[in-house]
C-alpha atoms as a printed R data frame, in Angstrom:
    type eleno elety resid chain resno       x       y       z
1   ATOM     1    CA   MET     A     1   2.165 -10.063  13.501
2   ATOM     2    CA   VAL     A     2   3.075  -9.910   9.777
3   ATOM     3    CA   ASP     A     3   5.255  -6.901  10.228
4   ATOM     4    CA   TRP     A     4   6.888  -8.511  13.074
5   ATOM     5    CA   ARG     A     5   7.424 -11.691  11.032
6   ATOM     6    CA   TYR     A     6   9.376  -9.666   8.545
7   ATOM     7    CA   ASN     A     7  11.607  -7.817  11.118
8   ATOM     8    CA   SER     A     8   9.332  -4.713  11.048
9   ATOM     9    CA   ASN     A     9  10.521  -4.064   7.583
10  ATOM    10    CA   ALA     A    10   7.061  -3.925   5.818
11  ATOM    11    CA   LEU     A    11   5.683  -0.978   4.096
12  ATOM    12    CA   ILE     A    12   2.039  -0.628   5.247
13  ATOM    13    CA   VAL     A    13  -0.633   0.844   2.877
14  ATOM    14    CA   ALA     A    14  -3.748   1.721   4.778
15  ATOM    15    CA   ASP     A    15  -7.170   2.699   3.540
16  ATOM    16    CA   LEU     A    16  -8.093   5.905   5.377
17  ATOM    17    CA   SER     A    17 -11.185   6.698   3.436
18  ATOM    18    CA   ASN     A    18 -13.672   5.850   6.108
19  ATOM    19    CA   ASP     A    19 -11.777   6.851   9.387
20  ATOM    20    CA   ALA     A    20  -8.892   9.282   9.086
21  ATOM    21    CA   THR     A    21  -8.181   8.899  12.944
22  ATOM    22    CA   TYR     A    22  -7.027   5.333  12.095
23  ATOM    23    CA   ALA     A    23  -3.935   7.025  10.771
24  ATOM    24    CA   GLU     A    24  -2.856   8.016  14.278
25  ATOM    25    CA   VAL     A    25  -2.938   4.436  15.614
26  ATOM    26    CA   LEU     A    26  -1.075   3.148  12.573
27  ATOM    27    CA   ARG     A    27   1.686   5.783  12.807
28  ATOM    28    CA   GLU     A    28   2.055   5.284  16.597
29  ATOM    29    CA   THR     A    29   2.253   1.452  16.137
30  ATOM    30    CA   PHE     A    30   4.375   1.154  12.983
31  ATOM    31    CA   GLY     A    31   6.037   4.572  12.525
32  ATOM    32    CA   PRO     A    32   6.927   6.203   9.268
33  ATOM    33    CA   GLN     A    33   6.387   2.912   7.188
34  ATOM    34    CA   VAL     A    34   2.809   3.807   6.868
35  ATOM    35    CA   ILE     A    35   1.372   5.318   3.630
36  ATOM    36    CA   GLY     A    36  -2.200   6.306   3.648
37  ATOM    37    CA   LEU     A    37  -4.662   5.909   0.680
38  ATOM    38    CA   HIS     A    38  -7.860   7.879   0.401
39  ATOM    39    CA   ILE     A    39 -10.195   6.028  -2.111
40  ATOM    40    CA   SER     A    40 -12.670   8.489  -3.425
41  ATOM    41    CA   SER     A    41 -14.634   9.030  -6.673
42  ATOM    42    CA   HIS     A    42 -11.550  10.596  -8.454
43  ATOM    43    CA   GLY     A    43  -7.847  10.793  -8.432
44  ATOM    44    CA   ASP     A    44  -4.959   8.832 -10.032
45  ATOM    45    CA   GLY     A    45  -3.024   8.000  -6.856
46  ATOM    46    CA   MET     A    46  -0.038  10.291  -7.796
47  ATOM    47    CA   ASN     A    47  -0.930  13.360  -5.643
48  ATOM    48    CA   PHE     A    48  -0.479  13.297  -1.919
49  ATOM    49    CA   GLU     A    49  -0.936  15.634   1.059
50  ATOM    50    CA   ARG     A    50   1.224  15.369   4.304
51  ATOM    51    CA   ARG     A    51  -1.332  15.021   7.034
52  ATOM    52    CA   PRO     A    52  -0.166  15.812  10.538
53  ATOM    53    CA   VAL     A    53  -0.320  12.567  12.708
54  ATOM    54    CA   GLY     A    54   0.880  12.584  16.314
55  ATOM    55    CA   ALA     A    55   4.358  13.954  16.517
56  ATOM    56    CA   GLY     A    56   4.975  13.411  12.747
57  ATOM    57    CA   ALA     A    57   3.115  13.412   9.369
58  ATOM    58    CA   MET     A    58   1.957  10.734   6.950
59  ATOM    59    CA   LEU     A    59   1.740  10.798   3.287
60  ATOM    60    CA   VAL     A    60  -1.871  10.225   2.116
61  ATOM    61    CA   TYR     A    61  -2.602   9.733  -1.536
62  ATOM    62    CA   THR     A    62  -5.925  10.158  -3.242
63  ATOM    63    CA   ILE     A    63  -7.247   7.705  -5.859
64  ATOM    64    CA   GLY     A    64 -10.492   7.003  -7.534
65  ATOM    65    CA   ARG     A    65 -12.094   3.688  -6.773
66  ATOM    66    CA   THR     A    66 -12.663   3.037 -10.430
67  ATOM    67    CA   HIS     A    67  -9.015   4.029 -11.296
68  ATOM    68    CA   LEU     A    68  -7.751   1.738  -8.596
69  ATOM    69    CA   LEU     A    69  -9.698  -1.275  -9.762
70  ATOM    70    CA   GLU     A    70  -9.090  -0.790 -13.398
71  ATOM    71    CA   LEU     A    71  -5.326  -0.347 -12.718
72  ATOM    72    CA   PHE     A    72  -5.300  -3.696 -10.894
73  ATOM    73    CA   HIS     A    73  -7.317  -5.306 -13.594
74  ATOM    74    CA   SER     A    74  -4.939  -4.153 -16.253
75  ATOM    75    CA   GLU     A    75  -1.866  -5.280 -14.269
76  ATOM    76    CA   LEU     A    76  -3.506  -8.723 -13.959
77  ATOM    77    CA   LEU     A    77  -4.142  -8.911 -17.580
78  ATOM    78    CA   ALA     A    78  -0.543  -7.837 -18.363
79  ATOM    79    CA   ASP     A    79   0.772 -10.551 -15.905
80  ATOM    80    CA   GLN     A    80   2.424  -7.943 -13.802
81  ATOM    81    CA   VAL     A    81   0.495  -9.188 -10.815
82  ATOM    82    CA   ARG     A    82  -0.580 -12.645 -10.007
83  ATOM    83    CA   MET     A    83  -2.748 -14.151  -7.237
84  ATOM    84    CA   VAL     A    84  -1.669 -17.153  -5.380
85  ATOM    85    CA   ASN     A    85  -4.109 -20.041  -5.259
86  ATOM    86    CA   ASP     A    86  -5.277 -20.132  -1.723
87  ATOM    87    CA   PRO     A    87  -8.480 -19.526   0.073
88  ATOM    88    CA   MET     A    88  -7.971 -15.988   0.888
89  ATOM    89    CA   SER     A    89  -6.909 -15.136  -2.667
90  ATOM    90    CA   ARG     A    90  -9.942 -16.981  -4.119
91  ATOM    91    CA   ARG     A    91 -12.158 -15.022  -1.747
92  ATOM    92    CA   ALA     A    92 -10.607 -11.715  -2.853
93  ATOM    93    CA   TYR     A    93 -11.091 -12.719  -6.388
94  ATOM    94    CA   GLU     A    94 -14.749 -13.617  -5.960
95  ATOM    95    CA   GLN     A    95 -15.362 -10.236  -4.232
96  ATOM    96    CA   LEU     A    96 -13.866  -8.497  -7.216
97  ATOM    97    CA   MET     A    97 -15.813 -10.705  -9.723
98  ATOM    98    CA   ASN     A    98 -19.057  -9.920  -7.756
99  ATOM    99    CA   LEU     A    99 -18.750  -6.209  -8.113
100 ATOM   100    CA   GLU     A   100 -21.547  -4.723 -10.106
101 ATOM   101    CA   THR     A   101 -20.688  -2.042 -12.857
102 ATOM   102    CA   GLU     A   102 -22.873   0.913 -13.633
103 ATOM   103    CA   MET     A   103 -22.325   3.121 -16.674
104 ATOM   104    CA   ARG     A   104 -22.596   6.799 -15.824
105 ATOM   105    CA   ASP     A   105 -21.933   9.935 -17.809
106 ATOM   106    CA   THR     A   106 -18.467  10.218 -15.825
107 ATOM   107    CA   GLY     A   107 -17.561   6.609 -16.612
108 ATOM   108    CA   VAL     A   108 -17.835   3.202 -15.068
109 ATOM   109    CA   ILE     A   109 -18.600   2.722 -11.437
110 ATOM   110    CA   TYR     A   110 -17.860  -0.400  -9.387
111 ATOM   111    CA   LYS     A   111 -20.341  -1.180  -6.618
112 ATOM   112    CA   CYS     A   112 -20.882  -3.966  -4.088
113 ATOM   113    CA   LEU     A   113 -24.149  -5.703  -4.102
114 ATOM   114    CA   PRO     A   114 -26.261  -5.430  -0.863
115 ATOM   115    CA   GLY     A   115 -24.650  -7.620   1.847
116 ATOM   116    CA   GLN     A   116 -21.481  -8.222  -0.225
117 ATOM   117    CA   HIS     A   117 -17.920  -7.078   0.725
118 ATOM   118    CA   ASP     A   118 -14.931  -5.929  -1.418
119 ATOM   119    CA   ASP     A   119 -12.330  -5.345   1.372
120 ATOM   120    CA   LEU     A   120 -10.145  -8.124   0.330
121 ATOM   121    CA   GLY     A   121 -10.252  -7.284  -3.375
122 ATOM   122    CA   ILE     A   122  -9.594  -3.588  -2.643
123 ATOM   123    CA   SER     A   123  -6.700  -4.588  -0.463
124 ATOM   124    CA   CYS     A   124  -5.044  -6.560  -3.350
125 ATOM   125    CA   ALA     A   125  -5.574  -3.556  -5.696
126 ATOM   126    CA   MET     A   126  -4.071  -1.130  -3.130
127 ATOM   127    CA   LEU     A   127  -0.992  -3.566  -2.976
128 ATOM   128    CA   ALA     A   128  -0.618  -3.699  -6.664
129 ATOM   129    CA   TRP     A   129  -0.879   0.090  -6.879
130 ATOM   130    CA   ALA     A   130   1.905   0.578  -4.230
131 ATOM   131    CA   ALA     A   131   4.266  -2.029  -5.631
132 ATOM   132    CA   ALA     A   132   4.138  -0.099  -9.021
133 ATOM   133    CA   HIS     A   133   4.039   3.328  -7.744
134 ATOM   134    CA   PRO     A   134   6.871   5.754  -8.724
135 ATOM   135    CA   HIS     A   135   7.419   6.823  -5.136
136 ATOM   136    CA   LEU     A   136   8.003   3.344  -3.787
137 ATOM   137    CA   ASN     A   137  11.783   3.928  -3.428
138 ATOM   138    CA   GLU     A   138  11.026   7.076  -1.377
139 ATOM   139    CA   TRP     A   139   8.638   5.339   0.936
140 ATOM   140    CA   ILE     A   140  11.081   2.488   1.750
141 ATOM   141    CA   ARG     A   141  14.300   4.572   2.023
142 ATOM   142    CA   PRO     A   142  13.807   5.576   5.625
143 ATOM   143    CA   MET     A   143  13.198   1.762   6.541
144 ATOM   144    CA   LEU     A   144  16.401   0.786   4.577
145 ATOM   145    CA   ALA     A   145  18.338   3.433   6.300
146 ATOM   146    CA   THR     A   146  17.419   2.346   9.718
147 ATOM   147    CA   ARG     A   147  18.336  -1.231   8.959
148 ATOM   148    CA   ARG     A   148  21.725  -0.739   7.393
149 ATOM   149    CA   PRO     A   149  24.733  -1.855   9.387
150 ATOM   150    CA   LEU     A   150  26.723   1.007  10.730
151 ATOM   151    CA   TRP     A   151  30.115   1.460   8.940
152 ATOM   152    CA   GLN     A   152  33.023   0.100  11.080
153 ATOM   153    CA   PRO     A   153  36.354   1.212  10.300
154 ATOM   154    CA   GLN     A   154  38.950  -1.589   9.688
155 ATOM   155    CA   LYS     A   155  41.274  -2.364  12.478
156 ATOM   156    CA   PHE     A   156  44.988  -2.534  11.624
157 ATOM   157    CA   SER     A   157  47.826  -3.874  13.540
158 ATOM   158    CA   TRP     A   158  51.656  -3.167  13.229
159 ATOM   159    CA   GLY     A   159  51.675  -6.690  11.634
160 ATOM   160    CA   ALA     A   160  49.918  -5.228   8.506
161 ATOM   161    CA   PHE     A   161  52.916  -3.048   7.843
162 ATOM   162    CA   THR     A   162  55.497  -5.695   7.452
């Protein structure tokens, strides 16, 4: 519904970490405007692979969960990203605030407490990641190309030569 409301002109960033087959359904439904994100224990979100999906392929980027959350946090602190004051945003914010941090030799780990969720908070972080990504223009170029009006030659009449 959201994509339709915006004239099928939305970039869709999907978390494919738990179910890679989800990419096929998204690609079939929305076409090339879907970018995949694989959230793992490592990665900076700059490297991608082209995964075959149906009759085409999808770009899937790998990013570490900690990197994603810390990137979002730094963008919030720098006022690059803001959250609106509505119930859904408050819920996402609460999810992020309720994450438990654990220090390990490899760095900080963010975990959900048992029975808690972080899906909305992670979705906000994914959106902020995509909005600031250097490949954003490449991702939206195919959508813009299909929505540009076709060039129409001007029509002249003999009256224009008098």
